[in-house]
N, C-alpha and C positions, 0 to 999 in steps of 0.2 A: 620852681621846684616841682617834682612829681609827687602828687599826694599819695598817701598810703592806701593800699587796697582794702585794708580792714584794720581793726584795732590791734590784732596780733602783730601785724607788720609795723604799725605805728609805734608800739611799745618797743620793738626791736630797734627801730630808728632812734628813738629817744635814748635808749640804753647805750647805743653806739655813738651818740652825739652827732648823728647825721644831720639833724636840724634841731632847733629849739622849739619850745612851745610857742614862743613869740613869733618865730618864723612861720609856723604852721597857721597861727591865728591870722597873721598878716596875709598869708596866701588866700585864706577863705574870705577875708574882708575884701580883698581885691577882686575875687571871683564874684562876690555879691555886687560890688560896685559895677562890674562889667555887665552882668546879666540881669540884675533884679529889676531894672527899669522896664525891660521887655516882659519878664516872666511874672512880676508882681508877687513873688513867693514870700518875701519878708515885709512885714509892716513896720517893724522897728529893728534897727541894728544896734547892738550894744557894744560898739567899738571900744569905748573907754573902759568899761567894766571887764570886757573880755580880755583886753590886753593887760589889765591889772591882774586878773586871774593867771594869765600866762606868765607874767613876770614872777609872780609868787611861786608858781610851779617850777620855773627855771631855777629860782633861788633854792628851792627844796632839793633839786638835783645837785647844785653846787655845794650844798652842805652834806652831800653823800648820804642822804636819807633814802630809805627804800622807796621805789616807785609805787604809786597808787595804781589800782586796777584800771582806772580810766585816765591816767596821767596825761593831760593835754589833749584829750579827745574832744573835738569841737562839735557841740550839739546845739540844735535849734529846737525851739518849743512852740507848739501851737498856741495861738492867742486865746486859749481857754485855761492855761495853766499858770498859776500864780508864781511870780518871781519877785521877791520883796524889793520894793522901791523902784520897780520897773513898770511900764505901762501894761495894763490888763484891760482890754476893751471887748473881748469876745466878738470882734469884728462888727460891733454895733454902735450906733450913734448914742444909745442910751447909757453907755459907759464911757462916753467922751471925757477925756482928761483924768480917768481913774488910774491910780497906781496901786499895785498889790501891797497889802499891809504885811504879808508874810510869804514864805516860800512853801510850795506844795511839798509834801513829805517825799513823794517819789523823786522829785527833782532835787531836793536837798540830799538825798542818798547818793545821787550821781555826782553832785558837787563835792560831797565829802570824799569821794573816790577820785577826785582830780578832773572832773569834766569841766570844760569851758563853755559857758552859755553865750552864744554869739548873737542871738536875736529871737524875736517872736515872729511867728509865721501866719500868713493869711489863712482864712477858713470861712466856711459858711457861717452866717450870724448865729451865735449860740450853738453851733454844730448842727444846724437844721438845714440839710441839703445834701445833694450828692454830685454837685458839679462845680462848687465854689463860685456860683453866680450870686449867691445871696450874701454878699459881703459889702460893708460900707466902703471898703477899699477897692472894690471892683474885682473882676474875675482873675484867677490864676491861669496862666497859659502853660500847656504841656511842653516841657523842654524838648521832647522828641519830635513834636510837631505842634507849632504854636497856633495852628488853626483848631486844635483839638482841646477838649476839656481835660483838666488835670484830675477830675474826679473830686469827690468831697465826702465829708466836710473838711478832711485834713489835706486839702489839695496843696496848700503852700508847703506843708511839711514834706509831702511826697516829692514835689518838684524840687525842693531844696536839696534833697538827697540825690535824686536822679541827675540834677545839674551839677553836682559836686560843689554846692555852696556851703555844705557842712558834711560831717561824717555820718551822723545819726540824727534823727528827729524824734521828738515825742509828739504823738498825736493823741486823739481821743476817739473812741469807737462806741457809738450808741446803737448803730444798726449796720455797721460796715464801713464806718468813716475812716478807718485805717486801711482795711483790706482792699476796698474798691479803688481808691487812688493809687495804692501800691500796684494793683493790677494794671491800671491805665498807664503807669509810668515805668514799668519794668523793674520794680524793686520788691523787697520783702516787706510784708506788713503783718504784724502780729497783734492779736487781741488776746490778752490773758483771761483766765477764768474770772468770773465775777467774785471779787473779794481777794484775789491774789495780790493786787496792787492797791495801795491806799488811794482813795478818792479825795483825801483832804488837800484842799488847794486847787481842786478842779472845779471850774464854773459849771454848776449843775444844769443839765438839760432834762434828763429823765433818770432819776437816782437809782432805780433798780436795773438799769441797762448800762449806764456809763462806765467805761473803763479807760484808763490811760494805756495806750499801746505804743509800739516801737516800729519805726520805719528805718530800713538800712539797706545797703547794697550787698551785705554779706550775712549769711546765716549765723556765723559765730558772733557777730556784733549784736544781732537780735538776742541770742541766748545770754550773752554776758550782761547786757544792759537790763534785761528782764530779771536775771538772777540778782542783780544789785538792788533794783527797785522793789522787788517783791518782799512780802512779809507783813506781819502784824503791825498795826499802827494804833496807839491808844487814842489818837484824834479821830479815828474812823471805826465805828463799831461794826461796820460791815466787812472790815478787813479780816482775813482768815489767820488764825494762829497756827495753821499747819506748817510743818517744816518745809523750807524752800530747798529744793535740790540744786546741785551745781549743774545747771543746764549747759553751760559751756563745755564741761567735761563730758557730757553725754555724746558730744560729737566725736570723741576719740575712743569710745568703747568698741571693743572688737566685735561684740555680738550684734552691733548695728547692721552689719552687712551679711550676717549669717541667719538671723532670726527670720522665721516665716510668719508673716503678718496675716491676720484675718481682717478684711476690709469690706465695708458696706458702702453702697451708694443707693440713692433713691431712684427707683425706676421712673417715677412720675416726672422727674426733672427733665429727662431727655425728650419728653413730649410737650414741654413748656413752649407756648406760642412765640415768645420773643427770644428764645435761645437760637443764636446764630449757628448756621450749619458748620462753619469752620471750627467754632469752639466745641460744639458737640463732637465732631470728628476727632479732634485732638485728644479730648478727655477719654473718649471710648478707646482710642488707640493706646493710651496709657493704661487703661484697665486691662486690655488684652496683653500688654507687655508684662504687667504684674502677674497675671495668670501664667504666662509662659515661664516666668522666673520661679514658679512654684508657690505663689501666695494664693490664698483663698480670697476671691473677690466676688461678692454676691449682691444682687439687687434685693433690696428689702422694700416691702410696701410702705408707703408713706401717704396717708390720706389727708394730710393737713396743709398741703402746699398752697391751696387757694385761700386758706385762712391766715397764713403767716403775716402777710403785709397788712391786711385790715386790722388784726388785733395788735400788731406792732404800733400802728398809728393811733389807735384808740388809747392804748396804755401809755405810750410816750407823751402824747399831747395832754393827757390828763395830768401826768406828773409835771410836765412843763408848765401847765397853767398854775400849778401851785408854786413851783420853784421860781418862776419869773415874776411872781406877785411882788417880790421885794424891790423890784426896779420901778420906783415911783418918783424919783427926782428929789426926794427929801434929804436923804443922808449922803448920797454920792451920785456921781454921774451927771448926765444931761438933765437940765431943769428948764421947762418951758416957762415963758412969761404968762401970768394969768392973774385974774382978779380975786378968785376964790380958791379954796383948797381943793374942792371937787374939780373945778375947771383945770387946776394945775395938774392933778393926777391924770385927768383925761388927755389934756394936750401933751403932757410929757410922754405918756405911753404911745399916743397916736403918732407923734413926731419922732420919738426915739426908736421905736421898733420898725424893722423892715416888713414888707408885705408877707413874706413866707412865715416869719415868726408870728405875725398877727393872725394869719390863717390858722396856724397850729394852736395858738392860745384860744381862739374862738372855738375850735373843734374840741379842745380839752374841756372848756367850760360847758360845752353842750353835752358831752358824754357823761359829765359828772352831775348834771342837773337832775333834780329829783324825778323828773318825768321820764328820763332816759337812762338813769343809772343802772337799773336791772338789765335792760335790753342790750346795752353796749358795754359799759365798763365791767360790771360783775360777770357778765357772760364771757368776756374776753379773758378775765382772770381764770375762769374755769377751763377755757381752752388752753391757756398757758400751762395749767397744771397737767392737762392731758398730754401736752407736748413733753413736759418734764418726765412723765411716766414712760412715754414711748421712747424717749432718749435713753433713759436708764436701762430699759429692756434691750435696746440695741447694743449699748456698751457692755452689757452682761455677756454678749456673744462675740463682739467684734472689737478690734483694737482701735480702729479709726473709721471715719466717714470721709469720703472724698467727693468733690463736686466742682463745677466751675465756680470761680469767684464771682463773676458778673456774667449775665447772659448775652451781653453785647460788647463790642469793642468801644474804645473811647470815641464819643461822637463829637461833631463840630460844636464849638463853644455855644453857638446859638441853636444848635440842632434840635434839642428836645422841647423847645418852647411850643412847638406845634402838636406835640403828642404828650399830654400831661399824664395819661395812663402809663405810657411806656417809661416816662421819667420816674414815677414813683415805684413802678414794678421792677426797675433795674436793681433794687435792693433785695429782691426776693431770695437770693441764695446766701445773703450775708446776715439778714436780721434773725434768722433761726438761732445762730449761736448766742446772740444777745438775749433772746427770749428765754433760753434754757441755761444760760450762764456758763457755757463751756468754752474752752480755749479754741482759737481758730487762727490759721495763718494762710496768707496767700503767698505762694512761691512763684517766681517768674520762670516759666517753662517754655512758653510758646510764642510764636509770631504769626500775625495775620498775613496770609499770602497776598492779599490785595494791596495793603499799604505798609506792611512790615512793622506795624505797631504791636507792642507786646500784650500778652494777657497771661493770666496765671491759673494755677490749680489751687483749690482751697482744701485744706486738711483740717479736720476737727477730731479731737479726742475727748475722753470723759473729763468731767470737771476736776480740776487740780492735777491733771495728768499731762502737764506741759513737758515733762521729761520724755514721755513717749512721742509726743508730737514733734519735738526737736529731733529725736532719733529717726523717726519715720521720714520726716522732711529731708534729712541728710541722706537717707537711703535713696529716696527718689532722685535727688540731685546727683548723687555719685554713681548710681547704678542704672536706674530707669532712663534717665536723661541721655545716657550714652548708647542706648539700644538703637 
């Protein structure tokens, strides 16, 4: 069978009885069986439970009940999102053999609307990484070129969508972990505002940064899935009570293509030492096109570019050192053999965590120590507040900020081991949105001339203004891309 291009087309096929939910689920299970051994995108495939969900949804149709909004949509989930009675390991040895005791709120909302959960997807351990190398299951290969990285930490989720192993994936984004792999694999990656989507059931890395995000091949799919997931959750006190707009309907508004936008970009970004010339050229051409179409596009000063990555790593590792203290081998997960309780704690955490996680935990403990608390952690909090103030000022004058998603194209899987600085600084354009809590999306617009690999444009709007972000992204795709 030919898979649907997007959720709208899928719902029409289901209504017209072109195929059943079981048919579609079997199609994706066969795709996974054919490609996953090479790509390593899925770590668990839920064939039995997915087919059971599909049969129940087909029975729902046979009883002439109204279709649900995601009726039979096949979705994969990053191995950081809880799905009751299914494995949840965070791609780490320390959660070996662990099963989720409940389902994440965001995921449950999708299931309630008819989504079929086909499996859990590979990622960097506890979401710590940008290449999917830091996984107990091994790296994920890019479907478009298996010598290239998939990006991370939601690499498995991005590749599963790119390779059509599922229709939509849920990833998590702490510093770009949805948007960067989306950029490298030629798909859409959306990080909502902090608090827009419940974090209940998400394995925590850095609690003031983490958000569940969406990866898909179609903007409508992003909008609809976000619309269903979003909203207040009594299980998560950081979730927002603000009304959730119908993001999917924003794509059909007539003023989307007539409105004149005011757009900002940071002039300092285009002088960044690791920004590849081809990426710079394409984004600047998009800026020129927007101006030609009558929009206001202006460079704004941004004096914090050199501070973004350092304060991100200081704050996230500090939070991680607290969040990951619970993994001690006593109540669940991997437990090392030892003679004393102290030895058991030490051996369990030493053997259970990978090297990247251990590095970040040690850094987190260091910046929180009494000797360095003021110089690192508290100073970083002050800079974060300055960033929030500067961002508020920008959005008081502009509708959106645009910039490249990543400064370089997808590198060889082993390529960045020789340049640690470049590895960490590849997050420089994405961590900003997490630091200030605003929504951001990578849309697939461009191709590298040298190797034809994709890369994207990143769009950001003010906090909780996902509606405008969706509208503007749609305008870029329908109008600017055609110029």
